[in-house]
C-alpha positions in Angstrom: 63.0 -67.1 -28.1 59.9 -65.6 -29.6 60.4 -63.6 -32.8 58.6 -60.4 -31.9 58.9 -59.2 -35.5 56.9 -62.2 -36.6 54.3 -61.6 -33.8 53.9 -58.0 -35.0 53.7 -59.0 -38.7 51.1 -61.7 -38.0 49.0 -59.2 -36.0 49.3 -56.6 -38.7 48.1 -59.2 -41.3 45.1 -60.0 -39.1 44.2 -56.4 -38.6 44.2 -55.6 -42.3 42.4 -58.8 -43.1 39.7 -58.7 -40.4 39.4 -55.4 -38.5 37.0 -52.6 -39.2 38.2 -49.3 -40.8 38.4 -47.5 -37.4 40.8 -50.1 -36.0 42.9 -50.3 -39.2 43.3 -46.5 -38.9 44.2 -46.8 -35.2 46.8 -49.4 -36.1 48.3 -47.1 -38.9 48.4 -44.2 -36.5 50.3 -46.1 -33.8 52.5 -48.3 -36.0 52.5 -46.8 -39.5 52.2 -43.5 -41.3 48.6 -42.9 -40.3 47.4 -39.6 -38.8 45.1 -38.7 -35.9 42.8 -36.9 -38.4 42.4 -40.2 -40.3 41.3 -42.0 -37.1 38.8 -39.2 -36.4 37.5 -39.5 -40.0 36.7 -43.2 -39.4 35.2 -42.4 -36.0 32.8 -39.7 -37.3 30.3 -41.9 -39.1 29.4 -43.6 -35.7 28.0 -40.2 -34.4 24.3 -39.6 -34.7 22.3 -36.4 -35.2 21.7 -36.3 -31.4 25.4 -36.0 -30.8 25.8 -39.5 -29.2 27.5 -42.5 -30.8 26.1 -45.9 -31.8 26.1 -48.3 -34.7 28.2 -50.9 -33.0 31.1 -48.7 -32.1 30.9 -50.9 -29.0 30.7 -54.2 -30.9 28.3 -55.9 -28.5 25.7 -53.2 -28.9 24.5 -53.3 -32.5 21.7 -50.7 -32.3 22.3 -47.7 -34.6 20.9 -45.5 -31.8 23.2 -43.5 -29.5 24.3 -45.2 -26.2 26.2 -43.8 -23.2 28.9 -46.6 -23.4 29.5 -46.1 -27.1 29.8 -42.3 -26.5 32.3 -43.1 -23.8 34.3 -45.2 -26.2 34.3 -42.4 -28.8 35.9 -40.1 -26.2 38.5 -42.8 -25.5 39.4 -42.9 -29.2 39.8 -39.1 -29.3 41.9 -39.3 -26.2 44.0 -42.1 -27.7 45.1 -39.9 -30.7 45.4 -36.8 -28.7 42.7 -34.7 -30.4 39.3 -34.0 -29.0 37.6 -32.9 -32.2 35.6 -29.8 -31.4 32.6 -30.6 -33.6 32.3 -34.2 -32.4 32.8 -33.0 -28.8 30.0 -30.4 -29.1 27.7 -33.2 -30.2 28.7 -35.3 -27.3 28.0 -32.4 -25.0 24.5 -32.0 -26.5 23.8 -35.7 -26.2 24.9 -36.0 -22.6 23.1 -32.9 -21.5 19.9 -34.2 -23.1 20.2 -37.7 -21.6 21.4 -37.0 -18.1 19.1 -38.4 -15.4 17.0 -35.5 -14.2 17.5 -34.4 -10.7 20.4 -36.8 -9.9 23.0 -36.4 -12.7 24.8 -39.2 -14.3 23.8 -41.6 -17.1 22.4 -45.1 -17.1 24.4 -48.1 -18.1 22.3 -48.2 -21.3 19.1 -46.6 -22.6 16.1 -48.6 -23.9 17.0 -47.7 -27.5 19.5 -50.6 -27.1 16.6 -52.9 -27.9 16.5 -51.4 -31.5 19.2 -53.8 -32.5 20.9 -57.1 -31.5 23.1 -57.1 -28.4 25.0 -59.3 -26.1 22.8 -60.8 -23.3 24.5 -58.7 -20.6 23.0 -55.6 -22.3 19.4 -56.7 -21.7 18.8 -53.9 -19.2 15.6 -53.6 -17.1 15.9 -49.9 -16.1 17.3 -46.8 -17.8 15.9 -44.3 -15.3 18.7 -44.6 -12.7 22.3 -43.3 -13.1 25.1 -45.8 -13.0 28.8 -45.3 -12.0 29.5 -47.2 -15.2 29.9 -45.3 -17.6 29.3 -41.9 -15.8 32.8 -42.0 -14.2 34.8 -42.2 -17.4 32.5 -39.9 -19.3 33.2 -37.2 -16.8 36.8 -38.1 -16.5 37.4 -37.7 -20.2 35.4 -34.5 -20.3 37.6 -33.1 -17.6 40.8 -34.4 -19.3 40.1 -32.7 -22.7 40.8 -29.0 -23.0 39.2 -28.4 -26.4 36.0 -27.0 -24.7 35.7 -26.6 -21.0 32.8 -24.0 -21.1 30.3 -26.5 -19.8 32.2 -27.7 -16.7 30.1 -25.4 -14.5 26.7 -26.0 -16.1 24.1 -27.6 -13.9 23.9 -31.0 -15.7 27.7 -31.4 -15.5 27.9 -30.3 -11.9 25.1 -32.7 -10.9 26.8 -35.6 -12.6 30.1 -34.7 -11.0 28.3 -34.8 -7.6 26.7 -38.1 -8.4 30.0 -39.8 -9.3 31.7 -38.4 -6.2 28.8 -39.8 -4.1 29.2 -43.3 -5.6 33.0 -43.6 -5.5 33.2 -45.2 -2.0 30.2 -47.5 -2.9 31.9 -49.0 -5.9 32.0 -52.8 -6.2 35.6 -53.4 -5.3 35.5 -56.8 -7.1 34.1 -55.5 -10.4 36.4 -54.3 -13.1 33.8 -52.1 -14.8 33.1 -50.2 -11.6 36.7 -49.8 -10.5 38.0 -48.5 -13.8 35.4 -45.8 -13.6 36.8 -44.8 -10.2 40.4 -44.8 -11.5 39.6 -42.6 -14.4 37.6 -40.1 -12.3 40.3 -40.0 -9.6 43.0 -39.3 -12.2 41.3 -36.5 -14.1 38.6 -34.8 -12.0 39.4 -32.0 -9.6 40.6 -33.4 -6.3 38.7 -33.2 -3.1 38.8 -35.2 0.2 36.8 -38.0 -1.3 38.9 -38.5 -4.4 42.1 -38.5 -2.3 40.6 -41.1 0.0 39.5 -43.1 -3.0 43.0 -43.1 -4.5 44.4 -44.9 -1.4 41.5 -47.4 -1.5 42.1 -48.1 -5.2 45.7 -49.0 -4.6 44.5 -51.5 -1.9 41.9 -53.0 -4.2 44.4 -53.4 -7.0 46.5 -55.5 -4.6 43.6 -57.9 -4.2 43.4 -61.3 -6.0 39.7 -60.9 -5.9 39.9 -58.0 -8.3 43.1 -58.5 -10.4 43.7 -62.0 -11.9 47.4 -62.9 -11.3 47.4 -66.1 -13.3 48.2 -65.1 -16.9 46.7 -68.3 -18.3 43.4 -68.2 -16.3 40.5 -68.8 -18.6 37.1 -67.1 -18.6 36.1 -63.5 -18.2 38.8 -62.4 -15.8 40.7 -59.1 -15.9 44.4 -59.7 -15.7 47.4 -57.6 -15.0 47.6 -56.1 -18.5 43.9 -55.2 -18.5 44.5 -53.0 -15.5 48.0 -51.8 -16.4 48.3 -51.6 -20.2 51.3 -49.2 -19.9 53.9 -48.4 -17.4 52.2 -45.1 -16.6 48.9 -46.7 -15.7 47.5 -46.0 -12.3 49.1 -48.4 -9.8 51.5 -50.0 -12.4 54.5 -49.1 -10.3 53.3 -51.4 -7.6 53.2 -54.5 -9.8 56.2 -56.9 -9.3 58.4 -56.9 -12.4 58.4 -60.7 -12.6 54.6 -60.8 -12.5 54.4 -58.2 -15.3 56.9 -60.1 -17.3 54.9 -63.3 -17.0 51.8 -61.6 -18.3 53.6 -60.1 -21.2 55.0 -63.5 -22.1 51.5 -65.0 -21.9 50.1 -62.3 -24.1 52.6 -63.2 -26.8 52.0 -66.9 -26.3 48.2 -66.6 -26.6 48.4 -65.0 -30.1 46.5 -67.4 -32.5 47.7 -68.7 -35.8 45.7 -66.1 -37.8 47.5 -63.3 -35.9 44.7 -62.3 -33.7 43.9 -63.1 -30.1 40.9 -65.0 -28.6 38.0 -63.4 -26.8 37.3 -64.4 -23.2 33.6 -64.1 -23.9 31.1 -65.3 -26.6 30.6 -62.9 -29.5 27.0 -62.6 -30.8 27.9 -62.9 -34.5 30.9 -63.4 -36.8 31.0 -59.6 -37.5 31.0 -58.9 -33.8 33.8 -61.4 -33.3 36.0 -59.8 -36.0 35.3 -56.3 -34.7 36.3 -57.2 -31.2 39.4 -59.2 -32.2 40.5 -56.4 -34.5 40.2 -53.9 -31.7 42.0 -56.1 -29.3 44.8 -56.9 -31.7 45.6 -53.1 -31.9 45.3 -52.8 -28.1 47.6 -55.8 -27.5 50.2 -54.4 -29.9 50.0 -51.1 -28.0 50.6 -52.9 -24.7 53.6 -54.8 -26.1 55.0 -51.6 -27.5 54.4 -49.6 -24.3 56.5 -52.2 -22.4 59.3 -52.3 -24.9 58.5 -55.7 -26.4 58.1 -54.5 -30.0 
């Protein structure tokens, strides 16, 4: 039988040896004596004067300039610790209002300032003038979820972006993780209408498909498995996952921990720093998954 205390101890050693400050603070918040405020202190330096976030907050995007995906990730961190810092949130609002695609709403997958620094090859965009469901769906979902400042929910840029996401829900690529998680977040947190209600039923159908969700816990390559989709028992659709399948993926997650205490990446990192940043982040995330399912 696996000694889960040893699994946890090895992961902790890895995090404090390799992870960036932000993820060390996240670990301390969830598993030690750390506070939400300390996590936010570590997040704040990633925010730029324009209000957006950059500087490799998303480790594959090394540019110091603000990017929509990095800004989305910052909102996720605030949501994770349960505090949407008003000062940082007001900066995010300013950045998003100033970078929304004119006339259509929404934000591109990335802006051309991404070329100001190294990046993974899948970030070599050709166009930043068209809105993308990814990351627009989760940006709006998180802005709906937070209650620190809702004064902008009826402003034109926000309403246009809401309309854009709603118009794209039914056109999402049902085989693509990155599209579908945008839909899930928006359906969970945005005001309901006929389209979101219809989408909720469709999402449950899609999540039952082997084309979208990898059922084999040991499948190699860039495949999104059960625990990527359902990182906690209250995740959307988690109640529909067979208990024995969930248990198999939890056992595989433990078995795949490496000797140094971290976990491997299913994609190639662009540098040693990038590799450590991703593995540090994922070590915290994996411990949170194990804890959520009562394994720690």
